[in-house]
ModelCIF file with pLDDT and N, C-alpha, C, O atoms, coordinates in Angstrom:
data_MODEL
#
_entry.id   MODEL 
#
_entity.id                         1 
_entity.type                       polymer 
_entity.pdbx_number_of_molecules   1 
#
_entity_poly.entity_id                      1 
_entity_poly.type                           'polypeptide(L)' 
_entity_poly.nstd_linkage                   no 
_entity_poly.nstd_monomer                   no 
_entity_poly.pdbx_seq_one_letter_code       MENHRDRLENFLNNLSGEIVSIIPHIKKTTLFQIYGITQKIDFLLIVEKTTSSA 
_entity_poly.pdbx_seq_one_letter_code_can   MENHRDRLENFLNNLSGEIVSIIPHIKKTTLFQIYGITQKIDFLLIVEKTTSSA 
_entity_poly.pdbx_strand_id                 A 
#
loop_
_entity_poly_seq.entity_id 
_entity_poly_seq.num 
_entity_poly_seq.mon_id 
_entity_poly_seq.hetero 
1 1  MET n 
1 2  GLU n 
1 3  ASN n 
1 4  HIS n 
1 5  ARG n 
1 6  ASP n 
1 7  ARG n 
1 8  LEU n 
1 9  GLU n 
1 10 ASN n 
1 11 PHE n 
1 12 LEU n 
1 13 ASN n 
1 14 ASN n 
1 15 LEU n 
1 16 SER n 
1 17 GLY n 
1 18 GLU n 
1 19 ILE n 
1 20 VAL n 
1 21 SER n 
1 22 ILE n 
1 23 ILE n 
1 24 PRO n 
1 25 HIS n 
1 26 ILE n 
1 27 LYS n 
1 28 LYS n 
1 29 THR n 
1 30 THR n 
1 31 LEU n 
1 32 PHE n 
1 33 GLN n 
1 34 ILE n 
1 35 TYR n 
1 36 GLY n 
1 37 ILE n 
1 38 THR n 
1 39 GLN n 
1 40 LYS n 
1 41 ILE n 
1 42 ASP n 
1 43 PHE n 
1 44 LEU n 
1 45 LEU n 
1 46 ILE n 
1 47 VAL n 
1 48 GLU n 
1 49 LYS n 
1 50 THR n 
1 51 THR n 
1 52 SER n 
1 53 SER n 
1 54 ALA n 
#
_struct_asym.id          A 
_struct_asym.entity_id   1 
#
loop_
_ma_qa_metric.id 
_ma_qa_metric.mode 
_ma_qa_metric.name 
_ma_qa_metric.software_group_id 
_ma_qa_metric.type 
1 global pLDDT . pLDDT 
2 local  pLDDT . pLDDT 
#
_ma_qa_metric_global.metric_id      1 
_ma_qa_metric_global.metric_value   83.13 
_ma_qa_metric_global.model_id       1 
_ma_qa_metric_global.ordinal_id     1 
#
loop_
_ma_qa_metric_local.label_asym_id 
_ma_qa_metric_local.label_comp_id 
_ma_qa_metric_local.label_seq_id 
_ma_qa_metric_local.metric_id 
_ma_qa_metric_local.metric_value 
_ma_qa_metric_local.model_id 
_ma_qa_metric_local.ordinal_id 
A MET 1  2 56.00 1 1  
A GLU 2  2 62.00 1 2  
A ASN 3  2 75.00 1 3  
A HIS 4  2 84.00 1 4  
A ARG 5  2 86.00 1 5  
A ASP 6  2 90.00 1 6  
A ARG 7  2 90.00 1 7  
A LEU 8  2 90.00 1 8  
A GLU 9  2 92.00 1 9  
A ASN 10 2 93.00 1 10 
A PHE 11 2 92.00 1 11 
A LEU 12 2 92.00 1 12 
A ASN 13 2 93.00 1 13 
A ASN 14 2 93.00 1 14 
A LEU 15 2 91.00 1 15 
A SER 16 2 90.00 1 16 
A GLY 17 2 90.00 1 17 
A GLU 18 2 92.00 1 18 
A ILE 19 2 92.00 1 19 
A VAL 20 2 93.00 1 20 
A SER 21 2 95.00 1 21 
A ILE 22 2 92.00 1 22 
A ILE 23 2 92.00 1 23 
A PRO 24 2 87.00 1 24 
A HIS 25 2 85.00 1 25 
A ILE 26 2 79.00 1 26 
A LYS 27 2 78.00 1 27 
A LYS 28 2 74.00 1 28 
A THR 29 2 75.00 1 29 
A THR 30 2 78.00 1 30 
A LEU 31 2 81.00 1 31 
A PHE 32 2 75.00 1 32 
A GLN 33 2 71.00 1 33 
A ILE 34 2 72.00 1 34 
A TYR 35 2 78.00 1 35 
A GLY 36 2 72.00 1 36 
A ILE 37 2 74.00 1 37 
A THR 38 2 72.00 1 38 
A GLN 39 2 72.00 1 39 
A LYS 40 2 77.00 1 40 
A ILE 41 2 81.00 1 41 
A ASP 42 2 83.00 1 42 
A PHE 43 2 87.00 1 43 
A LEU 44 2 90.00 1 44 
A LEU 45 2 93.00 1 45 
A ILE 46 2 93.00 1 46 
A VAL 47 2 93.00 1 47 
A GLU 48 2 93.00 1 48 
A LYS 49 2 93.00 1 49 
A THR 50 2 88.00 1 50 
A THR 51 2 82.00 1 51 
A SER 52 2 74.00 1 52 
A SER 53 2 65.00 1 53 
A ALA 54 2 59.00 1 54 
#
loop_
_atom_site.group_PDB 
_atom_site.id 
_atom_site.type_symbol 
_atom_site.label_atom_id 
_atom_site.label_alt_id 
_atom_site.label_comp_id 
_atom_site.label_asym_id 
_atom_site.label_entity_id 
_atom_site.label_seq_id 
_atom_site.pdbx_PDB_ins_code 
_atom_site.Cartn_x 
_atom_site.Cartn_y 
_atom_site.Cartn_z 
_atom_site.occupancy 
_atom_site.B_iso_or_equiv 
_atom_site.pdbx_formal_charge 
_atom_site.auth_seq_id 
_atom_site.auth_comp_id 
_atom_site.auth_asym_id 
_atom_site.auth_atom_id 
_atom_site.pdbx_PDB_model_num 
ATOM 1   N N  . MET A 1 1  ? -22.279 2.727  1.383   1.00 56.00 ? 1  MET A N  1 
ATOM 2   C CA . MET A 1 1  ? -22.088 3.992  1.245   1.00 56.00 ? 1  MET A CA 1 
ATOM 3   C C  . MET A 1 1  ? -21.176 4.736  2.172   1.00 56.00 ? 1  MET A C  1 
ATOM 4   O O  . MET A 1 1  ? -20.686 5.821  1.857   1.00 56.00 ? 1  MET A O  1 
ATOM 5   N N  . GLU A 1 2  ? -20.961 4.165  3.276   1.00 62.00 ? 2  GLU A N  1 
ATOM 6   C CA . GLU A 1 2  ? -19.988 4.452  4.263   1.00 62.00 ? 2  GLU A CA 1 
ATOM 7   C C  . GLU A 1 2  ? -18.497 4.343  3.700   1.00 62.00 ? 2  GLU A C  1 
ATOM 8   O O  . GLU A 1 2  ? -17.625 5.177  3.941   1.00 62.00 ? 2  GLU A O  1 
ATOM 9   N N  . ASN A 1 3  ? -18.359 3.422  3.068   1.00 75.00 ? 3  ASN A N  1 
ATOM 10  C CA . ASN A 1 3  ? -17.156 2.912  2.489   1.00 75.00 ? 3  ASN A CA 1 
ATOM 11  C C  . ASN A 1 3  ? -16.620 3.891  1.322   1.00 75.00 ? 3  ASN A C  1 
ATOM 12  O O  . ASN A 1 3  ? -15.427 4.142  1.153   1.00 75.00 ? 3  ASN A O  1 
ATOM 13  N N  . HIS A 1 4  ? -17.779 4.454  0.467   1.00 84.00 ? 4  HIS A N  1 
ATOM 14  C CA . HIS A 1 4  ? -17.410 5.426  -0.264  1.00 84.00 ? 4  HIS A CA 1 
ATOM 15  C C  . HIS A 1 4  ? -17.025 6.833  0.300   1.00 84.00 ? 4  HIS A C  1 
ATOM 16  O O  . HIS A 1 4  ? -16.224 7.643  -0.166  1.00 84.00 ? 4  HIS A O  1 
ATOM 17  N N  . ARG A 1 5  ? -17.701 6.905  1.280   1.00 86.00 ? 5  ARG A N  1 
ATOM 18  C CA . ARG A 1 5  ? -17.120 8.510  1.970   1.00 86.00 ? 5  ARG A CA 1 
ATOM 19  C C  . ARG A 1 5  ? -15.949 8.337  2.493   1.00 86.00 ? 5  ARG A C  1 
ATOM 20  O O  . ARG A 1 5  ? -15.244 9.339  2.615   1.00 86.00 ? 5  ARG A O  1 
ATOM 21  N N  . ASP A 1 6  ? -15.399 6.940  2.970   1.00 90.00 ? 6  ASP A N  1 
ATOM 22  C CA . ASP A 1 6  ? -14.097 7.051  3.503   1.00 90.00 ? 6  ASP A CA 1 
ATOM 23  C C  . ASP A 1 6  ? -13.065 7.177  2.393   1.00 90.00 ? 6  ASP A C  1 
ATOM 24  O O  . ASP A 1 6  ? -12.114 7.955  2.470   1.00 90.00 ? 6  ASP A O  1 
ATOM 25  N N  . ARG A 1 7  ? -13.307 6.326  1.294   1.00 90.00 ? 7  ARG A N  1 
ATOM 26  C CA . ARG A 1 7  ? -12.511 6.463  0.185   1.00 90.00 ? 7  ARG A CA 1 
ATOM 27  C C  . ARG A 1 7  ? -12.481 7.837  -0.435  1.00 90.00 ? 7  ARG A C  1 
ATOM 28  O O  . ARG A 1 7  ? -11.427 8.155  -0.987  1.00 90.00 ? 7  ARG A O  1 
ATOM 29  N N  . LEU A 1 8  ? -13.514 8.730  -0.429  1.00 90.00 ? 8  LEU A N  1 
ATOM 30  C CA . LEU A 1 8  ? -13.405 9.990  -0.861  1.00 90.00 ? 8  LEU A CA 1 
ATOM 31  C C  . LEU A 1 8  ? -12.774 10.669 -0.018  1.00 90.00 ? 8  LEU A C  1 
ATOM 32  O O  . LEU A 1 8  ? -11.992 11.433 -0.584  1.00 90.00 ? 8  LEU A O  1 
ATOM 33  N N  . GLU A 1 9  ? -12.749 10.754 1.256   1.00 92.00 ? 9  GLU A N  1 
ATOM 34  C CA . GLU A 1 9  ? -12.010 11.485 2.208   1.00 92.00 ? 9  GLU A CA 1 
ATOM 35  C C  . GLU A 1 9  ? -10.515 11.186 2.239   1.00 92.00 ? 9  GLU A C  1 
ATOM 36  O O  . GLU A 1 9  ? -9.716  12.098 2.453   1.00 92.00 ? 9  GLU A O  1 
ATOM 37  N N  . ASN A 1 10 ? -10.103 9.877  2.021   1.00 93.00 ? 10 ASN A N  1 
ATOM 38  C CA . ASN A 1 10 ? -8.890  9.745  1.747   1.00 93.00 ? 10 ASN A CA 1 
ATOM 39  C C  . ASN A 1 10 ? -8.260  10.307 0.546   1.00 93.00 ? 10 ASN A C  1 
ATOM 40  O O  . ASN A 1 10 ? -7.213  10.947 0.642   1.00 93.00 ? 10 ASN A O  1 
ATOM 41  N N  . PHE A 1 11 ? -8.851  10.098 -0.604  1.00 92.00 ? 11 PHE A N  1 
ATOM 42  C CA . PHE A 1 11 ? -8.367  10.652 -1.680  1.00 92.00 ? 11 PHE A CA 1 
ATOM 43  C C  . PHE A 1 11 ? -8.125  12.210 -1.726  1.00 92.00 ? 11 PHE A C  1 
ATOM 44  O O  . PHE A 1 11 ? -7.145  12.736 -2.253  1.00 92.00 ? 11 PHE A O  1 
ATOM 45  N N  . LEU A 1 12 ? -9.307  12.965 -1.009  1.00 92.00 ? 12 LEU A N  1 
ATOM 46  C CA . LEU A 1 12 ? -9.069  14.309 -0.930  1.00 92.00 ? 12 LEU A CA 1 
ATOM 47  C C  . LEU A 1 12 ? -7.945  14.698 -0.049  1.00 92.00 ? 12 LEU A C  1 
ATOM 48  O O  . LEU A 1 12 ? -7.178  15.619 -0.328  1.00 92.00 ? 12 LEU A O  1 
ATOM 49  N N  . ASN A 1 13 ? -7.865  13.979 1.015   1.00 93.00 ? 13 ASN A N  1 
ATOM 50  C CA . ASN A 1 13 ? -6.701  14.262 2.082   1.00 93.00 ? 13 ASN A CA 1 
ATOM 51  C C  . ASN A 1 13 ? -5.333  14.047 1.486   1.00 93.00 ? 13 ASN A C  1 
ATOM 52  O O  . ASN A 1 13 ? -4.322  14.600 1.917   1.00 93.00 ? 13 ASN A O  1 
ATOM 53  N N  . ASN A 1 14 ? -5.365  13.139 0.380   1.00 93.00 ? 14 ASN A N  1 
ATOM 54  C CA . ASN A 1 14 ? -3.993  12.741 -0.193  1.00 93.00 ? 14 ASN A CA 1 
ATOM 55  C C  . ASN A 1 14 ? -3.559  13.780 -1.474  1.00 93.00 ? 14 ASN A C  1 
ATOM 56  O O  . ASN A 1 14 ? -2.527  13.624 -2.126  1.00 93.00 ? 14 ASN A O  1 
ATOM 57  N N  . LEU A 1 15 ? -4.611  14.937 -1.721  1.00 91.00 ? 15 LEU A N  1 
ATOM 58  C CA . LEU A 1 15 ? -4.084  15.526 -2.884  1.00 91.00 ? 15 LEU A CA 1 
ATOM 59  C C  . LEU A 1 15 ? -3.221  16.619 -2.590  1.00 91.00 ? 15 LEU A C  1 
ATOM 60  O O  . LEU A 1 15 ? -3.498  17.194 -1.538  1.00 91.00 ? 15 LEU A O  1 
ATOM 61  N N  . SER A 1 16 ? -2.142  17.115 -3.303  1.00 90.00 ? 16 SER A N  1 
ATOM 62  C CA . SER A 1 16 ? -1.143  18.097 -2.730  1.00 90.00 ? 16 SER A CA 1 
ATOM 63  C C  . SER A 1 16 ? -1.664  19.556 -2.952  1.00 90.00 ? 16 SER A C  1 
ATOM 64  O O  . SER A 1 16 ? -1.199  20.452 -2.248  1.00 90.00 ? 16 SER A O  1 
ATOM 65  N N  . GLY A 1 17 ? -2.617  19.833 -3.908  1.00 90.00 ? 17 GLY A N  1 
ATOM 66  C CA . GLY A 1 17 ? -3.026  21.089 -3.992  1.00 90.00 ? 17 GLY A CA 1 
ATOM 67  C C  . GLY A 1 17 ? -4.225  21.483 -3.184  1.00 90.00 ? 17 GLY A C  1 
ATOM 68  O O  . GLY A 1 17 ? -4.688  20.738 -2.320  1.00 90.00 ? 17 GLY A O  1 
ATOM 69  N N  . GLU A 1 18 ? -4.811  22.868 -3.520  1.00 92.00 ? 18 GLU A N  1 
ATOM 70  C CA . GLU A 1 18 ? -5.820  23.274 -2.610  1.00 92.00 ? 18 GLU A CA 1 
ATOM 71  C C  . GLU A 1 18 ? -7.017  22.938 -3.552  1.00 92.00 ? 18 GLU A C  1 
ATOM 72  O O  . GLU A 1 18 ? -6.953  23.217 -4.750  1.00 92.00 ? 18 GLU A O  1 
ATOM 73  N N  . ILE A 1 19 ? -8.189  22.292 -2.961  1.00 92.00 ? 19 ILE A N  1 
ATOM 74  C CA . ILE A 1 19 ? -9.380  21.911 -3.513  1.00 92.00 ? 19 ILE A CA 1 
ATOM 75  C C  . ILE A 1 19 ? -10.256 23.333 -3.777  1.00 92.00 ? 19 ILE A C  1 
ATOM 76  O O  . ILE A 1 19 ? -10.552 24.097 -2.858  1.00 92.00 ? 19 ILE A O  1 
ATOM 77  N N  . VAL A 1 20 ? -10.549 23.511 -4.916  1.00 93.00 ? 20 VAL A N  1 
ATOM 78  C CA . VAL A 1 20 ? -11.364 24.687 -5.331  1.00 93.00 ? 20 VAL A CA 1 
ATOM 79  C C  . VAL A 1 20 ? -12.872 24.456 -5.367  1.00 93.00 ? 20 VAL A C  1 
ATOM 80  O O  . VAL A 1 20 ? -13.664 25.321 -4.993  1.00 93.00 ? 20 VAL A O  1 
ATOM 81  N N  . SER A 1 21 ? -13.271 23.164 -5.865  1.00 95.00 ? 21 SER A N  1 
ATOM 82  C CA . SER A 1 21 ? -14.682 22.958 -5.967  1.00 95.00 ? 21 SER A CA 1 
ATOM 83  C C  . SER A 1 21 ? -14.728 21.443 -5.960  1.00 95.00 ? 21 SER A C  1 
ATOM 84  O O  . SER A 1 21 ? -13.781 20.717 -6.263  1.00 95.00 ? 21 SER A O  1 
ATOM 85  N N  . ILE A 1 22 ? -15.927 21.047 -5.584  1.00 92.00 ? 22 ILE A N  1 
ATOM 86  C CA . ILE A 1 22 ? -16.300 19.522 -5.810  1.00 92.00 ? 22 ILE A CA 1 
ATOM 87  C C  . ILE A 1 22 ? -17.937 19.657 -6.338  1.00 92.00 ? 22 ILE A C  1 
ATOM 88  O O  . ILE A 1 22 ? -18.852 20.058 -5.618  1.00 92.00 ? 22 ILE A O  1 
ATOM 89  N N  . ILE A 1 23 ? -18.063 19.267 -7.624  1.00 92.00 ? 23 ILE A N  1 
ATOM 90  C CA . ILE A 1 23 ? -19.358 19.368 -8.209  1.00 92.00 ? 23 ILE A CA 1 
ATOM 91  C C  . ILE A 1 23 ? -19.686 17.980 -8.615  1.00 92.00 ? 23 ILE A C  1 
ATOM 92  O O  . ILE A 1 23 ? -18.973 17.173 -9.212  1.00 92.00 ? 23 ILE A O  1 
ATOM 93  N N  . PRO A 1 24 ? -21.012 17.843 -8.137  1.00 87.00 ? 24 PRO A N  1 
ATOM 94  C CA . PRO A 1 24 ? -21.598 16.278 -8.305  1.00 87.00 ? 24 PRO A CA 1 
ATOM 95  C C  . PRO A 1 24 ? -22.235 16.348 -9.647  1.00 87.00 ? 24 PRO A C  1 
ATOM 96  O O  . PRO A 1 24 ? -22.684 17.431 -10.021 1.00 87.00 ? 24 PRO A O  1 
ATOM 97  N N  . HIS A 1 25 ? -22.315 15.348 -10.372 1.00 85.00 ? 25 HIS A N  1 
ATOM 98  C CA . HIS A 1 25 ? -23.147 15.083 -11.499 1.00 85.00 ? 25 HIS A CA 1 
ATOM 99  C C  . HIS A 1 25 ? -24.210 14.269 -10.973 1.00 85.00 ? 25 HIS A C  1 
ATOM 100 O O  . HIS A 1 25 ? -23.925 13.103 -10.701 1.00 85.00 ? 25 HIS A O  1 
ATOM 101 N N  . ILE A 1 26 ? -25.506 14.718 -10.761 1.00 79.00 ? 26 ILE A N  1 
ATOM 102 C CA . ILE A 1 26 ? -26.632 13.960 -10.433 1.00 79.00 ? 26 ILE A CA 1 
ATOM 103 C C  . ILE A 1 26 ? -27.278 13.321 -11.582 1.00 79.00 ? 26 ILE A C  1 
ATOM 104 O O  . ILE A 1 26 ? -27.652 14.061 -12.492 1.00 79.00 ? 26 ILE A O  1 
ATOM 105 N N  . LYS A 1 27 ? -27.456 12.121 -11.674 1.00 78.00 ? 27 LYS A N  1 
ATOM 106 C CA . LYS A 1 27 ? -28.176 11.274 -12.671 1.00 78.00 ? 27 LYS A CA 1 
ATOM 107 C C  . LYS A 1 27 ? -29.720 11.324 -12.272 1.00 78.00 ? 27 LYS A C  1 
ATOM 108 O O  . LYS A 1 27 ? -29.973 10.844 -11.167 1.00 78.00 ? 27 LYS A O  1 
ATOM 109 N N  . LYS A 1 28 ? -30.711 11.796 -12.952 1.00 74.00 ? 28 LYS A N  1 
ATOM 110 C CA . LYS A 1 28 ? -32.006 11.727 -12.829 1.00 74.00 ? 28 LYS A CA 1 
ATOM 111 C C  . LYS A 1 28 ? -32.781 10.797 -13.846 1.00 74.00 ? 28 LYS A C  1 
ATOM 112 O O  . LYS A 1 28 ? -33.113 11.134 -14.982 1.00 74.00 ? 28 LYS A O  1 
ATOM 113 N N  . THR A 1 29 ? -33.019 9.549  -13.240 1.00 75.00 ? 29 THR A N  1 
ATOM 114 C CA . THR A 1 29 ? -33.565 8.503  -14.173 1.00 75.00 ? 29 THR A CA 1 
ATOM 115 C C  . THR A 1 29 ? -35.032 8.003  -13.821 1.00 75.00 ? 29 THR A C  1 
ATOM 116 O O  . THR A 1 29 ? -35.768 7.495  -14.667 1.00 75.00 ? 29 THR A O  1 
ATOM 117 N N  . THR A 1 30 ? -35.368 8.184  -12.564 1.00 78.00 ? 30 THR A N  1 
ATOM 118 C CA . THR A 1 30 ? -36.651 7.998  -12.172 1.00 78.00 ? 30 THR A CA 1 
ATOM 119 C C  . THR A 1 30 ? -37.554 9.188  -11.676 1.00 78.00 ? 30 THR A C  1 
ATOM 120 O O  . THR A 1 30 ? -37.100 10.282 -11.342 1.00 78.00 ? 30 THR A O  1 
ATOM 121 N N  . LEU A 1 31 ? -38.894 8.841  -11.669 1.00 81.00 ? 31 LEU A N  1 
ATOM 122 C CA . LEU A 1 31 ? -39.587 10.165 -11.083 1.00 81.00 ? 31 LEU A CA 1 
ATOM 123 C C  . LEU A 1 31 ? -39.218 10.673 -9.869  1.00 81.00 ? 31 LEU A C  1 
ATOM 124 O O  . LEU A 1 31 ? -39.268 11.885 -9.657  1.00 81.00 ? 31 LEU A O  1 
ATOM 125 N N  . PHE A 1 32 ? -38.792 9.756  -8.912  1.00 75.00 ? 32 PHE A N  1 
ATOM 126 C CA . PHE A 1 32 ? -38.558 10.389 -7.590  1.00 75.00 ? 32 PHE A CA 1 
ATOM 127 C C  . PHE A 1 32 ? -37.195 11.345 -7.717  1.00 75.00 ? 32 PHE A C  1 
ATOM 128 O O  . PHE A 1 32 ? -37.038 12.379 -7.069  1.00 75.00 ? 32 PHE A O  1 
ATOM 129 N N  . GLN A 1 33 ? -36.316 10.845 -8.598  1.00 71.00 ? 33 GLN A N  1 
ATOM 130 C CA . GLN A 1 33 ? -35.099 11.612 -8.898  1.00 71.00 ? 33 GLN A CA 1 
ATOM 131 C C  . GLN A 1 33 ? -35.381 12.983 -9.648  1.00 71.00 ? 33 GLN A C  1 
ATOM 132 O O  . GLN A 1 33 ? -34.671 13.974 -9.475  1.00 71.00 ? 33 GLN A O  1 
ATOM 133 N N  . ILE A 1 34 ? -36.559 12.950 -10.556 1.00 72.00 ? 34 ILE A N  1 
ATOM 134 C CA . ILE A 1 34 ? -36.683 14.118 -11.512 1.00 72.00 ? 34 ILE A CA 1 
ATOM 135 C C  . ILE A 1 34 ? -37.386 15.022 -10.382 1.00 72.00 ? 34 ILE A C  1 
ATOM 136 O O  . ILE A 1 34 ? -37.046 16.205 -10.404 1.00 72.00 ? 34 ILE A O  1 
ATOM 137 N N  . TYR A 1 35 ? -38.217 14.681 -9.502  1.00 78.00 ? 35 TYR A N  1 
ATOM 138 C CA . TYR A 1 35 ? -39.054 15.627 -8.574  1.00 78.00 ? 35 TYR A CA 1 
ATOM 139 C C  . TYR A 1 35 ? -37.877 16.003 -7.348  1.00 78.00 ? 35 TYR A C  1 
ATOM 140 O O  . TYR A 1 35 ? -38.232 16.844 -6.522  1.00 78.00 ? 35 TYR A O  1 
ATOM 141 N N  . GLY A 1 36 ? -36.849 15.560 -7.243  1.00 72.00 ? 36 GLY A N  1 
ATOM 142 C CA . GLY A 1 36 ? -36.011 15.769 -6.137  1.00 72.00 ? 36 GLY A CA 1 
ATOM 143 C C  . GLY A 1 36 ? -36.193 14.973 -4.885  1.00 72.00 ? 36 GLY A C  1 
ATOM 144 O O  . GLY A 1 36 ? -35.637 15.301 -3.837  1.00 72.00 ? 36 GLY A O  1 
ATOM 145 N N  . ILE A 1 37 ? -36.871 14.061 -4.975  1.00 74.00 ? 37 ILE A N  1 
ATOM 146 C CA . ILE A 1 37 ? -37.193 13.354 -3.761  1.00 74.00 ? 37 ILE A CA 1 
ATOM 147 C C  . ILE A 1 37 ? -35.801 12.599 -3.313  1.00 74.00 ? 37 ILE A C  1 
ATOM 148 O O  . ILE A 1 37 ? -35.380 12.712 -2.162  1.00 74.00 ? 37 ILE A O  1 
ATOM 149 N N  . THR A 1 38 ? -35.220 11.935 -4.167  1.00 72.00 ? 38 THR A N  1 
ATOM 150 C CA . THR A 1 38 ? -33.949 11.007 -4.360  1.00 72.00 ? 38 THR A CA 1 
ATOM 151 C C  . THR A 1 38 ? -32.864 11.610 -5.315  1.00 72.00 ? 38 THR A C  1 
ATOM 152 O O  . THR A 1 38 ? -33.170 12.316 -6.276  1.00 72.00 ? 38 THR A O  1 
ATOM 153 N N  . GLN A 1 39 ? -31.734 11.325 -5.027  1.00 72.00 ? 39 GLN A N  1 
ATOM 154 C CA . GLN A 1 39 ? -30.566 11.575 -6.050  1.00 72.00 ? 39 GLN A CA 1 
ATOM 155 C C  . GLN A 1 39 ? -29.749 10.581 -6.211  1.00 72.00 ? 39 GLN A C  1 
ATOM 156 O O  . GLN A 1 39 ? -29.513 9.814  -5.278  1.00 72.00 ? 39 GLN A O  1 
ATOM 157 N N  . LYS A 1 40 ? -29.271 10.462 -7.245  1.00 77.00 ? 40 LYS A N  1 
ATOM 158 C CA . LYS A 1 40 ? -28.045 9.393  -7.351  1.00 77.00 ? 40 LYS A CA 1 
ATOM 159 C C  . LYS A 1 40 ? -27.008 10.274 -8.260  1.00 77.00 ? 40 LYS A C  1 
ATOM 160 O O  . LYS A 1 40 ? -27.259 10.760 -9.363  1.00 77.00 ? 40 LYS A O  1 
ATOM 161 N N  . ILE A 1 41 ? -25.869 10.357 -7.580  1.00 81.00 ? 41 ILE A N  1 
ATOM 162 C CA . ILE A 1 41 ? -24.626 10.852 -7.917  1.00 81.00 ? 41 ILE A CA 1 
ATOM 163 C C  . ILE A 1 41 ? -24.017 9.993  -8.791  1.00 81.00 ? 41 ILE A C  1 
ATOM 164 O O  . ILE A 1 41 ? -23.688 8.883  -8.375  1.00 81.00 ? 41 ILE A O  1 
ATOM 165 N N  . ASP A 1 42 ? -23.767 10.366 -10.150 1.00 83.00 ? 42 ASP A N  1 
ATOM 166 C CA . ASP A 1 42 ? -23.095 9.502  -11.107 1.00 83.00 ? 42 ASP A CA 1 
ATOM 167 C C  . ASP A 1 42 ? -21.712 9.675  -11.018 1.00 83.00 ? 42 ASP A C  1 
ATOM 168 O O  . ASP A 1 42 ? -21.029 8.655  -11.102 1.00 83.00 ? 42 ASP A O  1 
ATOM 169 N N  . PHE A 1 43 ? -21.091 10.877 -10.847 1.00 87.00 ? 43 PHE A N  1 
ATOM 170 C CA . PHE A 1 43 ? -19.586 11.063 -10.672 1.00 87.00 ? 43 PHE A CA 1 
ATOM 171 C C  . PHE A 1 43 ? -19.388 12.422 -9.930  1.00 87.00 ? 43 PHE A C  1 
ATOM 172 O O  . PHE A 1 43 ? -20.363 13.117 -9.647  1.00 87.00 ? 43 PHE A O  1 
ATOM 173 N N  . LEU A 1 44 ? -18.157 12.777 -9.630  1.00 90.00 ? 44 LEU A N  1 
ATOM 174 C CA . LEU A 1 44 ? -17.875 13.650 -8.891  1.00 90.00 ? 44 LEU A CA 1 
ATOM 175 C C  . LEU A 1 44 ? -16.625 14.599 -9.843  1.00 90.00 ? 44 LEU A C  1 
ATOM 176 O O  . LEU A 1 44 ? -15.600 14.026 -10.211 1.00 90.00 ? 44 LEU A O  1 
ATOM 177 N N  . LEU A 1 45 ? -16.844 15.917 -10.131 1.00 93.00 ? 45 LEU A N  1 
ATOM 178 C CA . LEU A 1 45 ? -15.785 16.701 -10.639 1.00 93.00 ? 45 LEU A CA 1 
ATOM 179 C C  . LEU A 1 45 ? -15.204 17.216 -9.592  1.00 93.00 ? 45 LEU A C  1 
ATOM 180 O O  . LEU A 1 45 ? -15.936 17.822 -8.810  1.00 93.00 ? 45 LEU A O  1 
ATOM 181 N N  . ILE A 1 46 ? -13.937 17.136 -9.328  1.00 93.00 ? 46 ILE A N  1 
ATOM 182 C CA . ILE A 1 46 ? -13.021 17.718 -8.422  1.00 93.00 ? 46 ILE A CA 1 
ATOM 183 C C  . ILE A 1 46 ? -12.006 18.644 -9.013  1.00 93.00 ? 46 ILE A C  1 
ATOM 184 O O  . ILE A 1 46 ? -11.142 18.242 -9.793  1.00 93.00 ? 46 ILE A O  1 
ATOM 185 N N  . VAL A 1 47 ? -12.139 20.102 -8.566  1.00 93.00 ? 47 VAL A N  1 
ATOM 186 C CA . VAL A 1 47 ? -11.220 20.845 -9.181  1.00 93.00 ? 47 VAL A CA 1 
ATOM 187 C C  . VAL A 1 47 ? -10.019 21.321 -8.101  1.00 93.00 ? 47 VAL A C  1 
ATOM 188 O O  . VAL A 1 47 ? -10.361 21.887 -7.063  1.00 93.00 ? 47 VAL A O  1 
ATOM 189 N N  . GLU A 1 48 ? -8.693  21.084 -8.369  1.00 93.00 ? 48 GLU A N  1 
ATOM 190 C CA . GLU A 1 48 ? -7.675  21.237 -7.608  1.00 93.00 ? 48 GLU A CA 1 
ATOM 191 C C  . GLU A 1 48 ? -6.731  22.423 -8.023  1.00 93.00 ? 48 GLU A C  1 
ATOM 192 O O  . GLU A 1 48 ? -6.341  22.454 -9.190  1.00 93.00 ? 48 GLU A O  1 
ATOM 193 N N  . LYS A 1 49 ? -6.390  23.273 -7.256  1.00 93.00 ? 49 LYS A N  1 
ATOM 194 C CA . LYS A 1 49 ? -5.492  24.254 -7.708  1.00 93.00 ? 49 LYS A CA 1 
ATOM 195 C C  . LYS A 1 49 ? -4.043  23.882 -7.323  1.00 93.00 ? 49 LYS A C  1 
ATOM 196 O O  . LYS A 1 49 ? -3.817  23.776 -6.117  1.00 93.00 ? 49 LYS A O  1 
ATOM 197 N N  . THR A 1 50 ? -3.005  23.664 -8.220  1.00 88.00 ? 50 THR A N  1 
ATOM 198 C CA . THR A 1 50 ? -1.686  23.374 -7.830  1.00 88.00 ? 50 THR A CA 1 
ATOM 199 C C  . THR A 1 50 ? -0.816  24.374 -8.181  1.00 88.00 ? 50 THR A C  1 
ATOM 200 O O  . THR A 1 50 ? -1.075  25.109 -9.134  1.00 88.00 ? 50 THR A O  1 
ATOM 201 N N  . THR A 1 51 ? 0.350   24.513 -7.422  1.00 82.00 ? 51 THR A N  1 
ATOM 202 C CA . THR A 1 51 ? 1.505   25.289 -7.970  1.00 82.00 ? 51 THR A CA 1 
ATOM 203 C C  . THR A 1 51 ? 2.570   24.698 -8.834  1.00 82.00 ? 51 THR A C  1 
ATOM 204 O O  . THR A 1 51 ? 2.986   23.565 -8.591  1.00 82.00 ? 51 THR A O  1 
ATOM 205 N N  . SER A 1 52 ? 2.995   25.347 -9.750  1.00 74.00 ? 52 SER A N  1 
ATOM 206 C CA . SER A 1 52 ? 3.936   24.628 -10.549 1.00 74.00 ? 52 SER A CA 1 
ATOM 207 C C  . SER A 1 52 ? 5.266   25.357 -10.223 1.00 74.00 ? 52 SER A C  1 
ATOM 208 O O  . SER A 1 52 ? 5.387   26.580 -10.145 1.00 74.00 ? 52 SER A O  1 
ATOM 209 N N  . SER A 1 53 ? 6.276   24.410 -10.036 1.00 65.00 ? 53 SER A N  1 
ATOM 210 C CA . SER A 1 53 ? 7.773   24.794 -9.671  1.00 65.00 ? 53 SER A CA 1 
ATOM 211 C C  . SER A 1 53 ? 8.623   24.848 -10.774 1.00 65.00 ? 53 SER A C  1 
ATOM 212 O O  . SER A 1 53 ? 9.199   23.817 -11.122 1.00 65.00 ? 53 SER A O  1 
ATOM 213 N N  . ALA A 1 54 ? 8.805   25.988 -11.429 1.00 59.00 ? 54 ALA A N  1 
ATOM 214 C CA . ALA A 1 54 ? 9.341   26.034 -12.642 1.00 59.00 ? 54 ALA A CA 1 
ATOM 215 C C  . ALA A 1 54 ? 10.868  26.821 -12.421 1.00 59.00 ? 54 ALA A C  1 
ATOM 216 O O  . ALA A 1 54 ? 11.609  27.012 -13.386 1.00 59.00 ? 54 ALA A O  1 
#
């Protein structure tokens, strides 16, 4: 888990634009996840604002 955090931090730091939002997609497959006791993040949607140089 710590490795994933480091990789995500490195990825976000290397983006050239401004991070607008990070939206997790949470997958609920077990009763514990459905009732909110545990969560499994399936993927992240990262929205980045970039400027175009025309």
